[in-house]
C-alpha positions as CSV (number, residue, x, y, z in Angstrom):
1,X,7.5,-27.7,11.6
2,X,9.4,-25.6,9.1
3,X,9.8,-25.6,5.3
4,X,13.3,-25.0,4.0
5,X,13.3,-23.6,0.5
6,X,16.9,-23.8,-0.9
7,X,17.8,-22.4,-4.3
8,X,21.2,-23.6,-5.4
9,X,23.3,-24.2,-8.5
10,X,22.5,-27.2,-10.7
11,X,26.0,-28.5,-10.0
12,X,25.2,-28.8,-6.3
13,X,21.7,-30.4,-6.7
14,X,22.8,-34.1,-6.8
15,X,25.3,-34.0,-4.0
16,X,23.1,-31.9,-1.7
17,X,20.0,-34.1,-2.4
18,X,22.0,-37.2,-1.7
19,X,23.4,-35.7,1.6
20,X,20.0,-34.6,2.8
21,X,18.4,-38.0,2.1
22,X,21.3,-39.7,3.8
23,X,20.6,-37.6,6.8
24,X,17.0,-38.8,6.8
25,X,15.5,-35.6,5.4
26,X,12.8,-35.8,2.7
27,X,13.5,-33.6,-0.3
28,X,11.5,-32.5,-3.2
29,X,13.6,-31.2,-6.1
30,X,12.3,-28.7,-8.7
31,X,14.3,-27.5,-11.7
32,X,14.1,-23.8,-12.0
33,X,15.8,-20.8,-13.7
34,X,16.9,-17.7,-12.0
35,X,19.4,-14.9,-11.7
36,X,20.5,-12.2,-14.0
37,X,22.0,-14.6,-16.5
38,X,19.1,-17.0,-16.3
39,X,21.4,-19.8,-15.2
40,X,20.0,-23.2,-14.3
41,X,19.3,-23.6,-10.7
42,X,17.5,-26.2,-8.5
43,X,15.0,-25.4,-5.8
44,X,14.8,-27.9,-3.0
45,X,11.8,-28.1,-0.6
46,X,12.6,-29.8,2.7
47,X,10.1,-30.2,5.4
48,X,11.8,-30.5,8.8
49,X,10.9,-30.5,12.5
50,X,11.8,-27.2,14.2
51,X,14.8,-28.8,16.1
52,X,16.4,-30.1,12.9
53,X,16.5,-26.9,10.8
54,X,20.1,-26.0,11.8
55,X,21.2,-29.6,11.0
56,X,19.7,-29.5,7.5
57,X,21.2,-26.0,6.8
58,X,24.6,-27.3,7.9
59,X,24.3,-30.2,5.4
60,X,23.7,-27.6,2.7
61,X,26.7,-25.6,3.8
62,X,28.9,-28.6,4.0
63,X,27.9,-30.1,0.6
64,X,27.7,-27.1,-1.7
65,X,30.8,-26.7,-3.8
66,X,32.9,-23.6,-3.3
67,X,31.7,-20.7,-5.4
68,X,33.6,-18.1,-7.3
69,X,34.5,-14.9,-5.4
70,X,31.4,-12.8,-5.0
71,X,29.0,-15.6,-6.0
72,X,26.6,-17.2,-3.5
73,X,26.4,-20.9,-3.1
74,X,22.7,-21.0,-2.2
75,X,19.8,-18.9,-1.1
76,X,17.9,-20.5,1.8
77,X,14.5,-19.5,3.2
78,X,13.0,-21.1,6.4
79,X,9.3,-20.6,6.6
80,X,6.8,-21.8,9.3
81,X,4.4,-24.6,8.3
82,X,1.0,-24.1,9.9
83,X,-0.4,-27.5,8.8
84,X,1.1,-30.7,7.3
85,X,-0.8,-33.7,5.8
86,X,0.0,-36.6,3.6
87,X,-2.9,-38.0,1.6
């Protein structure tokens, strides 16, 4: 299992969250602030099976709005999950 941590612009948070949940991914959304200008961003936490990481990242790429030249649409980290439990 992997954890995808995606940091994206606030404008993209609703469409990306909807697209991921439509693709049967579970998403936790966290409001955050970042960058040089302290712009509003959203951090998404998505737990996925190893074989679905590329699918989830493609949903992000397909759903994020085009960015201005030189601006990134999202920053994505994929980290291994050693243990997962729901209580």
